[in-house]
C-alpha positions as a Markdown table, in Angstrom:
| # | Residue | x | y | z |
|---|---|---|---|---|
| 1 | Met | -9.7 | -2.6 | -5.4 |
| 2 | Thr | -7.6 | -2.4 | -8.8 |
| 3 | Asn | -4.3 | 0.3 | -8.2 |
| 4 | Ser | -5.9 | 1.2 | -11.0 |
| 5 | Asn | -9.6 | 2.1 | -8.8 |
| 6 | Thr | -8.2 | 3.3 | -6.8 |
| 7 | His | -6.1 | 6.2 | -8.9 |
| 8 | Asn | -8.8 | 7.5 | -11.1 |
| 9 | Asn | -11.0 | 6.8 | -7.5 |
| 10 | Asp | -9.0 | 9.4 | -6.3 |
| 11 | Ala | -8.7 | 11.5 | -9.4 |
| 12 | Glu | -12.5 | 11.8 | -9.0 |
| 13 | Leu | -12.5 | 12.9 | -5.3 |
| 14 | Ile | -9.7 | 15.4 | -5.7 |
| 15 | Lys | -11.8 | 17.6 | -9.1 |
| 16 | Ala | -14.7 | 17.0 | -5.8 |
| 17 | Cys | -11.7 | 18.8 | -3.6 |
| 18 | Gln | -12.0 | 21.3 | -6.0 |
| 19 | Ala | -14.8 | 22.2 | -6.5 |
| 20 | Asn | -14.9 | 22.4 | -2.5 |
| 21 | Asp | -17.0 | 19.5 | -1.6 |
| 22 | His | -15.3 | 18.5 | 1.7 |
| 23 | Glu | -16.9 | 15.3 | 2.3 |
| 24 | Ala | -14.7 | 13.3 | -0.8 |
| 25 | Phe | -11.9 | 15.5 | 0.9 |
| 26 | Arg | -13.1 | 13.2 | 4.1 |
| 27 | Leu | -13.8 | 10.4 | 1.8 |
| 28 | Leu | -10.1 | 11.0 | 1.1 |
| 29 | Val | -8.2 | 11.3 | 4.1 |
| 30 | Gln | -9.7 | 7.8 | 4.9 |
| 31 | Arg | -9.1 | 5.9 | 2.4 |
| 32 | His | -5.5 | 7.1 | 2.8 |
| 33 | Gln | -5.0 | 8.6 | 6.9 |
| 34 | Ala | -3.5 | 4.8 | 8.2 |
| 35 | Thr | -0.5 | 5.0 | 5.2 |
| 36 | Ala | -0.3 | 8.5 | 6.5 |
| 37 | Phe | 0.7 | 7.9 | 10.4 |
| 38 | Arg | 2.7 | 4.4 | 9.1 |
| 39 | Phe | 4.5 | 6.7 | 7.0 |
| 40 | Ala | 5.4 | 9.9 | 9.8 |
| 41 | Phe | 5.6 | 6.9 | 12.3 |
| 42 | Arg | 8.7 | 5.7 | 10.7 |
| 43 | Leu | 9.7 | 8.8 | 10.7 |
| 44 | Ala | 9.1 | 10.5 | 13.3 |
| 45 | Cys | 8.4 | 7.8 | 16.2 |
| 46 | Glu | 6.9 | 9.0 | 18.0 |
| 47 | Asn | 2.9 | 9.2 | 18.5 |
| 48 | Ala | 1.9 | 12.6 | 18.7 |
| 49 | Asp | 4.8 | 13.9 | 16.1 |
| 50 | Ala | 3.0 | 11.5 | 13.5 |
| 51 | Glu | -0.3 | 12.5 | 14.3 |
| 52 | Asp | 0.7 | 16.3 | 14.0 |
| 53 | Leu | 3.0 | 15.5 | 10.4 |
| 54 | Cys | -0.7 | 13.6 | 9.4 |
| 55 | Gln | -2.6 | 16.5 | 10.6 |
| 56 | Met | -0.6 | 18.8 | 8.6 |
| 57 | Ala | 0.0 | 17.0 | 5.3 |
| 58 | Phe | -3.5 | 16.6 | 5.4 |
| 59 | Ile | -4.2 | 21.0 | 5.8 |
| 60 | Arg | -2.0 | 21.7 | 3.2 |
| 61 | Ile | -3.5 | 19.6 | 0.7 |
| 62 | Trp | -7.0 | 20.6 | 1.5 |
| 63 | Asn | -5.4 | 24.7 | 1.3 |
| 64 | Tyr | -3.9 | 23.7 | -1.9 |
| 65 | Arg | -6.3 | 21.3 | -3.5 |
| 66 | Gln | -6.8 | 23.5 | -6.0 |
| 67 | Lys | -3.1 | 23.3 | -7.5 |
| 68 | Leu | -3.4 | 19.2 | -7.2 |
| 69 | Gln | -2.6 | 17.1 | -10.0 |
| 70 | Pro | -5.8 | 14.4 | -10.3 |
| 71 | Glu | -4.3 | 12.3 | -12.6 |
| 72 | Ala | -0.8 | 12.3 | -10.3 |
| 73 | Arg | -0.4 | 9.3 | -7.7 |
| 74 | Phe | -2.0 | 10.3 | -4.6 |
| 75 | Ser | 0.3 | 8.5 | -2.3 |
| 76 | Thr | 3.0 | 9.8 | -3.8 |
| 77 | Leu | 2.1 | 13.6 | -2.9 |
| 78 | Leu | 1.7 | 12.3 | 0.2 |
| 79 | Tyr | 4.7 | 10.8 | 0.5 |
| 80 | Thr | 6.2 | 13.8 | -0.5 |
| 81 | Ile | 4.4 | 16.7 | 2.1 |
| 82 | Ile | 5.1 | 14.6 | 5.4 |
| 83 | Ser | 8.7 | 13.9 | 4.2 |
| 84 | Arg | 9.1 | 18.0 | 3.9 |
| 85 | Leu | 7.0 | 18.3 | 7.5 |
| 86 | Trp | 9.6 | 16.2 | 9.0 |
| 87 | Ile | 12.5 | 17.7 | 7.1 |
| 88 | Asp | 11.0 | 20.8 | 8.1 |
| 89 | Thr | 10.0 | 20.0 | 11.5 |
| 90 | Gly | 13.0 | 18.7 | 12.8 |
| 91 | Arg | 15.3 | 22.0 | 11.0 |
| 92 | Ser | 13.0 | 23.7 | 13.2 |
| 93 | Lys | 14.0 | 22.1 | 16.7 |
| 94 | Lys | 17.2 | 22.4 | 18.5 |
| 95 | His | 17.9 | 18.6 | 20.4 |
| 96 | Arg | 15.8 | 16.2 | 17.8 |
| 97 | Ala | 16.0 | 13.1 | 18.1 |
| 98 | Leu | 16.6 | 11.0 | 15.1 |
| 99 | Thr | 14.5 | 7.5 | 15.6 |
| 100 | Arg | 12.6 | 5.5 | 13.7 |
| 101 | His | 10.4 | 2.7 | 14.2 |
| 102 | Val | 11.2 | -1.2 | 13.2 |
| 103 | Glu | 7.6 | -2.6 | 13.9 |
| 104 | Pro | 8.7 | -5.6 | 15.0 |
| 105 | Leu | 8.1 | -8.1 | 12.3 |
| 106 | Asn | 4.5 | -8.0 | 12.3 |
| 107 | Asp | 3.8 | -10.1 | 9.6 |
| 108 | Gln | 6.3 | -13.1 | 10.2 |
| 109 | Leu | 5.5 | -12.7 | 14.7 |
| 110 | Ala | 1.7 | -12.9 | 13.6 |
| 111 | Ser | 2.3 | -16.8 | 12.1 |
| 112 | Asn | 1.9 | -19.5 | 14.3 |
| 113 | Glu | 4.5 | -21.2 | 12.1 |
| 114 | Leu | 7.5 | -19.6 | 14.2 |
| 115 | Ser | 9.1 | -21.3 | 16.8 |
| 116 | Pro | 8.8 | -19.0 | 20.3 |
| 117 | Glu | 12.4 | -19.3 | 20.0 |
| 118 | Met | 12.2 | -17.4 | 16.9 |
| 119 | Leu | 9.4 | -14.8 | 17.9 |
| 120 | Ser | 12.2 | -13.8 | 20.3 |
| 121 | Leu | 15.2 | -13.3 | 18.3 |
| 122 | Asn | 12.5 | -11.5 | 15.8 |
| 123 | Ser | 11.8 | -9.0 | 18.4 |
| 124 | Asp | 15.2 | -9.1 | 19.2 |
| 125 | Leu | 16.4 | -8.0 | 15.3 |
| 126 | Ala | 14.0 | -5.2 | 15.4 |
| 127 | Glu | 15.2 | -4.0 | 19.0 |
| 128 | Arg | 18.5 | -3.8 | 17.9 |
| 129 | Ile | 17.4 | -1.6 | 14.4 |
| 130 | Lys | 14.9 | 0.3 | 16.1 |
| 131 | Arg | 18.5 | 1.6 | 18.3 |
| 132 | Leu | 20.6 | 1.6 | 16.3 |
| 133 | Ser | 18.8 | 3.4 | 13.1 |
| 134 | Lys | 18.4 | 6.7 | 15.7 |
| 135 | Lys | 22.6 | 7.4 | 14.5 |
| 136 | Leu | 21.2 | 7.4 | 11.1 |
| 137 | Pro | 21.0 | 10.4 | 9.7 |
| 138 | Pro | 18.0 | 12.5 | 8.3 |
| 139 | Arg | 17.9 | 12.2 | 3.9 |
| 140 | Gln | 19.5 | 8.5 | 4.8 |
| 141 | Leu | 16.6 | 7.6 | 7.4 |
| 142 | Leu | 14.0 | 9.1 | 4.9 |
| 143 | Val | 15.4 | 7.0 | 2.0 |
| 144 | Phe | 15.9 | 3.9 | 4.2 |
| 145 | Thr | 12.2 | 4.2 | 5.0 |
| 146 | Leu | 10.7 | 4.8 | 1.7 |
| 147 | Arg | 12.2 | 2.5 | 0.0 |
| 148 | Asp | 12.8 | -0.2 | 2.2 |
| 149 | Leu | 9.4 | 0.0 | 4.6 |
| 150 | Glu | 7.4 | 1.9 | 2.6 |
| 151 | Asp | 8.7 | -0.4 | -0.9 |
| 152 | Leu | 8.7 | 2.2 | -2.6 |
| 153 | Ser | 10.5 | 2.1 | -6.0 |
| 154 | Ile | 13.4 | 4.5 | -6.1 |
| 155 | Asn | 11.8 | 6.7 | -9.0 |
| 156 | Glu | 8.8 | 7.2 | -6.8 |
| 157 | Val | 11.8 | 8.1 | -3.4 |
| 158 | Val | 12.8 | 10.6 | -6.2 |
| 159 | Arg | 9.4 | 12.4 | -7.0 |
| 160 | Ile | 8.7 | 12.4 | -3.2 |
| 161 | Thr | 12.4 | 13.5 | -1.8 |
| 162 | Gly | 13.4 | 16.0 | -4.9 |
| 163 | Ile | 16.7 | 13.9 | -4.2 |
| 164 | Ser | 18.7 | 12.6 | -7.8 |
| 165 | Thr | 19.1 | 8.8 | -8.2 |
| 166 | Ala | 21.9 | 8.9 | -7.8 |
| 167 | Gly | 21.8 | 11.1 | -4.5 |
| 168 | Val | 18.6 | 8.1 | -3.3 |
| 169 | Lys | 20.5 | 5.3 | -4.2 |
| 170 | Thr | 23.6 | 6.1 | -2.3 |
| 171 | Asn | 22.3 | 7.2 | 0.7 |
| 172 | Leu | 20.3 | 4.6 | 0.4 |
| 173 | Ser | 23.2 | 2.2 | 0.4 |
| 174 | Leu | 25.0 | 4.1 | 3.2 |
| 175 | Ala | 22.3 | 3.7 | 5.8 |
| 176 | Arg | 22.1 | -0.3 | 4.6 |
| 177 | Arg | 25.8 | -0.4 | 5.0 |
| 178 | Lys | 25.3 | 1.2 | 8.1 |
| 179 | Leu | 23.0 | 0.1 | 9.8 |
| 180 | Arg | 24.5 | -4.1 | 8.5 |
| 181 | Glu | 27.8 | -3.0 | 10.2 |
| 182 | Arg | 26.1 | -1.9 | 13.6 |
| 183 | Leu | 24.4 | -5.1 | 14.1 |
| 184 | Lys | 26.7 | -7.1 | 12.8 |
| 185 | Ala | 29.4 | -5.3 | 15.3 |
| 186 | Ile | 26.6 | -5.5 | 18.3 |
| 187 | Thr | 26.1 | -9.7 | 17.7 |
| 188 | Glu | 29.3 | -10.0 | 17.7 |
| 189 | Val | 29.6 | -8.3 | 21.3 |
| 190 | Ser | 26.9 | -9.9 | 22.6 |
| 191 | Leu | 28.6 | -13.4 | 21.7 |
């Protein structure tokens, strides 16, 4: 299925949802739940929190289905809602942990081309990045996750976060620089 077909099918499902079709909503959720959970988990770093964010996002979509624009990309709407819920949830907690899950390079690790030494190095690097990312401010973590982990364009990140293009680029640059510097400092100490 091409992106265009997926988009068109999402538009048809949204229109059906607006006509109170519960089956269409179930199909929409089923189609996008893995993406929603992956993104929520990268922000919240806890299964239960990610599940809560996804559930709240889909409930919000159902409750406001009449206001949805079928021609808009559903994934952008989903990223936007999850981002805002995550920010709101973080603000409401007195002591929140700002972490994100960095997958241990699953695609590369699954490759049987890598030696056991490379597998070990990749796992170690992923764990270090995970620990280091805990110190990123929420805005930088959000932009970094959307752009570098979810591979969205700068324009999509702007639409999702409501941050200006310059703000997205600045936060992304700061996040990358902080992670690079912290990783370099840890690597030099451990050598």
